[in-house]
C-alpha positions as semicolon CSV with decimal commas, in nm:
position;residue;x (nm);y (nm);z (nm)
1;X;-12,070;-4,963;1,357
2;X;-11,772;-4,989;1,587
3;X;-11,751;-4,749;1,881
4;X;-11,375;-4,698;1,856
5;X;-11,099;-4,654;1,601
6;X;-10,722;-4,664;1,641
7;X;-10,513;-4,347;1,636
8;X;-10,138;-4,355;1,585
9;X;-9,857;-4,104;1,607
10;X;-9,495;-4,148;1,519
11;X;-9,223;-3,889;1,507
12;X;-8,873;-3,896;1,363
13;X;-8,572;-3,666;1,405
14;X;-8,424;-3,584;1,065
15;X;-8,050;-3,610;1,011
16;X;-8,065;-3,314;0,771
17;X;-8,331;-3,068;0,645
18;X;-8,596;-3,207;0,409
19;X;-8,453;-3,015;0,114
20;X;-8,106;-3,169;0,155
21;X;-7,972;-3,432;-0,087
22;X;-7,963;-3,687;0,199
23;X;-8,342;-3,660;0,246
24;X;-8,430;-3,660;-0,127
25;X;-8,524;-4,027;-0,155
26;X;-8,742;-4,005;0,157
27;X;-8,921;-3,697;0,022
28;X;-8,956;-3,852;-0,324
29;X;-9,142;-4,150;-0,173
30;X;-9,386;-3,953;0,043
31;X;-9,668;-3,926;-0,210
32;X;-9,644;-4,295;-0,303
33;X;-9,646;-4,414;0,058
34;X;-9,921;-4,172;0,163
35;X;-10,135;-4,288;-0,130
36;X;-10,069;-4,649;-0,030
37;X;-10,191;-4,570;0,322
38;X;-10,504;-4,397;0,198
39;X;-10,587;-4,694;-0,024
40;X;-10,517;-4,955;0,245
41;X;-10,792;-5,153;0,409
42;X;-10,891;-4,995;0,738
43;X;-10,750;-4,648;0,667
44;X;-10,969;-4,365;0,797
45;X;-10,769;-4,038;0,807
46;X;-10,419;-3,892;0,818
47;X;-10,277;-3,560;0,929
48;X;-10,197;-3,334;0,633
49;X;-10,057;-2,987;0,579
50;X;-10,120;-2,764;0,278
51;X;-9,880;-2,976;0,070
52;X;-10,077;-3,296;0,125
53;X;-9,838;-3,450;0,377
54;X;-9,737;-3,344;0,729
55;X;-9,378;-3,238;0,668
56;X;-9,433;-2,873;0,764
57;X;-9,596;-2,959;1,097
58;X;-9,309;-2,919;1,344
59;X;-9,490;-2,945;1,676
60;X;-9,212;-3,158;1,826
61;X;-8,920;-2,945;1,704
62;X;-8,774;-2,795;1,387
63;X;-8,595;-3,119;1,295
64;X;-8,879;-3,361;1,382
65;X;-9,135;-3,484;1,130
66;X;-9,478;-3,605;1,239
67;X;-9,699;-3,883;1,107
68;X;-10,045;-3,926;1,256
69;X;-10,336;-4,131;1,127
70;X;-10,656;-4,312;1,223
71;X;-10,740;-4,673;1,134
72;X;-11,038;-4,899;1,191
73;X;-10,833;-5,149;1,390
74;X;-10,486;-5,266;1,492
75;X;-10,467;-5,539;1,228
76;X;-10,526;-5,292;0,943
77;X;-10,255;-5,055;1,067
78;X;-10,018;-5,344;1,130
79;X;-10,072;-5,483;0,779
80;X;-9,999;-5,144;0,625
81;X;-9,701;-5,075;0,851
82;X;-9,525;-5,410;0,832
83;X;-9,661;-5,603;0,530
84;X;-9,675;-5,342;0,253
85;X;-9,428;-5,124;0,063
86;X;-9,430;-4,900;0,370
87;X;-9,212;-5,158;0,546
88;X;-8,954;-5,134;0,266
89;X;-8,922;-4,760;0,325
90;X;-8,910;-4,803;0,702
91;X;-8,620;-5,045;0,672
92;X;-8,424;-4,748;0,536
93;X;-8,520;-4,505;0,814
94;X;-8,165;-4,496;0,958
95;X;-8,049;-4,334;0,631
96;X;-8,268;-4,031;0,702
97;X;-8,346;-4,024;1,074
98;X;-8,149;-4,031;1,397
99;X;-8,211;-4,311;1,642
100;X;-8,438;-4,190;1,920
101;X;-8,360;-4,302;2,274
102;X;-8,717;-4,264;2,397
103;X;-9,061;-4,356;2,269
104;X;-9,136;-4,212;1,926
105;X;-9,458;-4,397;1,837
106;X;-9,785;-4,443;2,022
107;X;-10,126;-4,602;1,963
108;X;-10,454;-4,523;2,139
109;X;-10,825;-4,577;2,095
110;X;-11,052;-4,286;1,999
111;X;-11,430;-4,268;1,960
112;X;-11,536;-4,337;1,601
113;X;-11,554;-4,009;1,412
114;X;-11,310;-3,822;1,637
115;X;-11,002;-3,677;1,466
116;X;-10,713;-3,648;1,709
117;X;-10,511;-3,329;1,744
118;X;-10,133;-3,313;1,756
119;X;-10,165;-3,187;2,113
120;X;-10,371;-3,494;2,205
121;X;-10,113;-3,717;2,039
122;X;-9,829;-3,550;2,228
123;X;-10,010;-3,615;2,556
124;X;-10,045;-3,984;2,467
125;X;-9,678;-4,008;2,373
126;X;-9,574;-3,839;2,699
127;X;-9,798;-4,079;2,891
128;X;-9,631;-4,374;2,718
129;X;-9,285;-4,237;2,802
130;X;-9,377;-4,192;3,167
131;X;-9,582;-4,507;3,238
132;X;-9,505;-4,752;2,958
133;X;-9,784;-4,924;2,765
134;X;-10,128;-4,886;2,926
135;X;-10,482;-4,881;2,787
136;X;-10,437;-4,501;2,755
137;X;-10,127;-4,519;2,532
138;X;-9,965;-4,834;2,394
139;X;-9,744;-4,984;2,123
140;X;-9,764;-5,269;1,873
141;X;-9,567;-5,496;2,107
142;X;-9,827;-5,450;2,381
143;X;-10,171;-5,375;2,239
144;X;-10,474;-5,314;2,458
145;X;-10,830;-5,385;2,343
146;X;-11,087;-5,119;2,266
147;X;-11,232;-4,960;2,583
148;X;-11,565;-5,139;2,553
149;X;-11,420;-5,478;2,456
150;X;-11,555;-5,775;2,652
151;X;-11,213;-5,872;2,783
152;X;-10,973;-5,629;2,947
153;X;-10,680;-5,868;2,892
154;X;-10,381;-5,742;2,701
155;X;-10,323;-5,892;2,357
156;X;-10,012;-5,922;2,142
157;X;-10,100;-5,871;1,776
158;X;-9,775;-5,847;1,587
159;X;-9,493;-5,953;1,816
160;X;-9,166;-5,773;1,765
161;X;-9,159;-5,487;1,518
162;X;-8,971;-5,617;1,213
163;X;-8,829;-5,279;1,114
164;X;-8,675;-5,167;1,441
C-alpha cells in the first residue's frame, strides 16, 4: 500500500448565483461530472454537502464554489481532469466563472487514509500564493514527488494545462 495520496482543491468565483439562468448548464452537469470522478481510476474521495456536491460550502466567500478531492496519484487526477468529459466542461468555465488573478487550484500529498479539511486546503492554497510551487503545495505544471519518494527532484507530469 502506498504511504501517500494526492489531495486537490480548486475554487471558482461565480458570475451569478447558482440558481440563475446563467449557471443552469453548470448546475445541470454537476451530477454527471461528479459521478464520472467517482468512477474514475484512482479516485478516493471528494468533498460533499448534504446535496451530494459541494455547492453550499462557501468557505472562500458567498460567490465562490469549492471542489476538493483525493486521488491515488497525479496521473489519475490528470487523466480525469484533462482527458475525460470533465475537460469539456472546464473549457466552458469562462461562461460561469470570473477569471481569478491569483492561484485558485492546489495539489498536495497527504498520508493514505487522511481526509483533508477545507481549512487545511485553504492553508495549502495560501502557501502556494505566497511561495509558489513547493513540495508543500504545488500545481500540475510543477509537480513534486511523494514525501518518501526516492528522488526529491521535481517532475513535470502534464505540461501546460490545456483548459486554462
